[in-house]
C-alpha positions in Angstrom: 0.0 0.0 0.0 1.5 3.3 -1.0 1.6 6.1 1.6 3.5 8.9 -0.2 2.6 9.9 -3.8 5.1 12.5 -5.3 3.9 14.2 -8.5 5.7 16.3 -10.9 3.8 19.4 -12.2 4.5 20.5 -15.7 3.8 17.8 -18.2 2.4 15.6 -15.5 -0.1 17.0 -13.0 -0.9 19.9 -15.3 -2.3 19.7 -18.8 -0.8 21.7 -21.6 -3.0 24.7 -20.5 -1.3 24.5 -17.0 -4.5 23.4 -15.4 -5.4 20.6 -12.9 -8.4 18.9 -14.6 -11.5 18.1 -12.5 -10.8 14.4 -12.9 -7.2 14.7 -11.6 -8.4 16.9 -8.7 -11.0 14.3 -7.8 -8.5 11.5 -7.8 -6.1 13.5 -5.6 -8.9 14.2 -3.1 -9.9 10.5 -3.0 -6.3 9.5 -2.5 -5.9 11.9 0.4 -9.1 10.6 1.9 -7.7 7.1 1.6 -4.7 8.1 3.6 -2.1 9.0 1.0 0.3 12.0 1.5 0.3 13.9 -1.8 3.4 15.9 -2.5 4.0 18.2 -5.5 7.6 17.7 -6.6 8.6 20.2 -9.2 11.5 22.1 -10.7 9.4 25.3 -10.2 10.4 27.9 -7.6 8.1 27.9 -4.6 6.2 30.9 -5.9 5.3 29.0 -9.0 3.6 26.3 -6.9 1.7 28.3 -4.3 -1.6 28.8 -6.1 -1.8 25.1 -6.9 -1.2 24.2 -3.3 -4.1 26.4 -2.4 -6.3 25.1 -5.2 -5.7 21.4 -4.2 -5.7 22.2 -0.4 -2.2 20.8 0.0 -1.4 23.2 2.7 -3.0 21.4 5.6 -1.2 19.9 8.6 1.3 17.2 7.5 1.5 18.6 3.9 4.8 19.2 2.2 6.1 20.5 -1.1 9.4 19.8 -3.0 10.5 22.8 -5.2 13.6 23.7 -7.3 14.0 20.1 -8.3 14.6 19.1 -4.7 16.7 22.0 -3.5 13.9 23.0 -1.1 11.6 20.7 0.9 9.1 22.7 3.0 6.1 22.1 5.3 3.3 23.9 3.5 1.2 24.3 6.7 3.9 25.8 9.0 6.4 27.0 6.2 9.1 25.2 8.1 12.1 24.3 5.8 13.0 20.6 6.0 15.7 20.6 3.3 17.6 23.5 1.7 20.6 23.1 -0.6 21.7 26.2 -2.4 24.5 27.5 -4.6 26.7 30.4 -3.5 28.0 33.6 -5.2 31.2 31.9 -6.3 29.2 29.2 -8.0 27.1 31.9 -9.7 30.3 33.6 -11.0 31.7 30.4 -12.3 28.5 29.3 -14.1 28.0 32.8 -15.6 31.6 32.8 -17.0 30.9 29.3 -18.4 27.6 30.4 -20.0 29.5 33.3 -21.7 32.1 30.8 -23.0 29.4 28.5 -24.3 27.4 31.4 -25.7 24.3 30.3 -24.0 21.8 32.5 -22.1 21.6 32.0 -18.3 19.2 33.0 -15.6 19.2 32.4 -11.8 17.0 32.5 -8.8 17.1 33.5 -5.1 14.1 32.7 -2.9 12.0 35.6 -4.2 13.0 36.5 -7.8 14.3 35.3 -11.1 17.3 37.2 -12.4 19.0 37.6 -15.8 22.2 39.4 -16.7 21.3 39.6 -20.4 20.0 42.9 -21.6 18.6 41.1 -24.6 16.4 38.9 -22.4 15.8 35.4 -23.7 12.2 34.6 -24.5 12.7 31.5 -22.4 13.5 33.6 -19.4 10.3 35.6 -20.0 8.4 32.3 -20.3 9.8 31.0 -17.0 8.7 34.2 -15.2 5.3 34.1 -16.8 4.8 30.4 -16.1 5.9 30.5 -12.5 4.5 33.9 -11.7 8.0 34.8 -10.2 9.1 38.5 -10.7 11.9 39.0 -13.2 14.7 41.4 -12.6 17.7 42.4 -14.6 20.9 41.9 -12.5 24.3 41.0 -14.0 26.1 38.5 -11.8 28.8 41.0 -11.0 26.1 43.2 -9.4 24.5 40.5 -7.4 24.7 40.5 -3.6 27.7 38.4 -2.6 25.7 36.8 0.2 23.0 35.5 -2.3 21.8 32.0 -1.9 20.8 30.4 -5.2 18.5 27.4 -5.4 19.2 26.9 -9.1 20.9 28.3 -12.2 19.4 27.6 -15.6 21.0 27.5 -19.1 18.3 28.3 -21.6 18.3 28.2 -25.4 16.7 26.8 -28.5 16.9 23.0 -28.0 19.5 22.3 -30.6 21.8 25.1 -29.4 21.3 24.1 -25.8 22.2 20.5 -26.6 25.5 21.7 -28.2 26.2 23.9 -25.1 25.5 21.0 -22.7 27.9 18.7 -24.7 30.6 21.3 -24.3 30.4 21.7 -20.5 33.7 20.4 -19.1 33.4 17.1 -17.2 35.0 18.7 -14.1 32.2 21.1 -13.9 29.5 18.4 -14.3 31.1 16.5 -11.4 30.7 19.4 -9.1 27.0 20.1 -9.6 23.8 18.3 -10.1 22.6 19.0 -13.7 19.3 18.0 -15.2 17.3 18.8 -18.3 13.7 19.7 -17.3 12.5 20.7 -20.8 14.1 20.8 -24.3 15.0 24.4 -23.7 15.9 24.3 -19.9 19.1 22.9 -18.4 19.1 23.2 -14.6 22.2 23.4 -12.5 22.0 22.8 -8.7 23.9 21.9 -5.5 25.5 18.5 -5.9 23.2 16.9 -3.3 20.0 18.1 -5.1 17.7 15.8 -7.0 14.0 15.0 -6.8 15.0 11.5 -5.8 17.1 12.6 -2.9 14.3 15.0 -1.8 11.6 12.3 -1.9 13.8 9.9 -0.1 14.6 12.4 2.6 10.9 13.2 3.1 9.8 9.6 3.1 12.4 8.8 5.8 11.3 11.8 7.8 7.6 10.6 7.6 8.6 7.0 8.5 7.7 5.5 5.1 9.6 2.7 3.4 10.8 3.0 -0.2 8.2 0.4 -1.2 5.5 2.7 0.1 6.4 5.6 -2.3 4.8 6.2 -5.7 6.3 8.9 -8.0 4.9 10.2 -11.3 6.8 12.3 -13.8 7.6 13.0 -17.5 11.0 14.5 -17.9 14.7 14.1 -17.2 14.6 15.9 -13.9 12.1 13.2 -12.7 14.3 10.3 -13.5 15.9 10.1 -10.0 12.6 9.9 -8.2 11.2 7.4 -10.7 14.2 5.2 -10.1 13.9 5.6 -6.3 10.2 4.9 -6.0 8.6 1.7 -5.0 6.3 2.4 -8.0 7.7 4.7 -10.7 5.1 5.9 -13.2 5.9 7.7 -16.5 3.3 9.8 -18.4 2.6 8.7 -22.0 4.1 12.1 -23.0 7.4 11.3 -21.1 10.8 11.2 -22.7 11.9 7.7 -23.7 14.5 7.4 -20.9 11.9 7.9 -18.3 9.5 5.4 -19.8 12.3 2.9 -19.9 13.0 3.4 -16.2 9.4 3.4 -15.0 7.5 0.4 -13.7 4.3 1.6 -15.5 3.3 4.1 -18.2 0.0 5.9 -17.7 -1.9 8.1 -20.1 -0.7 11.6 -21.1 -1.1 14.8 -19.1 -3.9 15.9 -21.5 -5.7 12.6 -20.8 -5.9 12.7 -17.0 -2.8 10.5 -16.7 -2.3 11.3 -13.0 -5.9 10.3 -12.2 -5.6 7.1 -14.2 -2.3 6.2 -12.4 -3.8 6.9 -8.9 -7.0 5.0 -9.6 -5.3 1.9 -11.1 -2.2 1.7 -8.8 -3.6 3.1 -5.5 -7.3 3.6 -5.1 -8.4 0.2 -6.3 -6.3 -1.4 -3.5 -7.2 1.2 -0.9 -10.7 0.0 -0.1 
């Protein structure tokens, strides 16, 4: 019997209109009523999750959220931080210099805002700000506060150009950070201890749940670690091939209530 269900947001929980459909909402409510702890586990910053936590009432006692691909785990009822792994100013400087060498746009976060040092702001940076409802500010890295704590840095570009930039990142840099592709145009760079898998594992252990009692649902490269960790790893039909290969089960797509289908077939039918 699964006790913790961790669900990615974009491409998984949300349809292509960034909505939680009534069918998915109903399945989540039924799963909660059957005793499951539902945790949104996303690459989004916390500000980009808040309205969905309210909509789904996932801010009650005993509720948690995993944001920034696992850099932050927080109690959504008390706002107590359970896990926080951030990059520092020297990391930001290094990654900014590398971005310039690779000729790829970059943006970065603190706990309140999204920043870009590019005067010619990438459309993907604008999209990230719009999607997550996080304020965007122009701030070159050399002007950033040296005490800044950075949950994540992102390299962003047209998919083909981004893939070329990723291939050119020195191996020594890749060894010092956690790096995941969360969309064809987003490459996320985080503290080396950060992954969705590590965050879900930490939360499961805190709550006293065994690995076999954890279900994870996702669609992209940044979900791979939690799919591999889970007792039941579920890939969406719209997932990348690598995730489908690693998953125990493939459900329907995010536009076909895939999360609801997964919860009904793998949890609710055994919960009564």
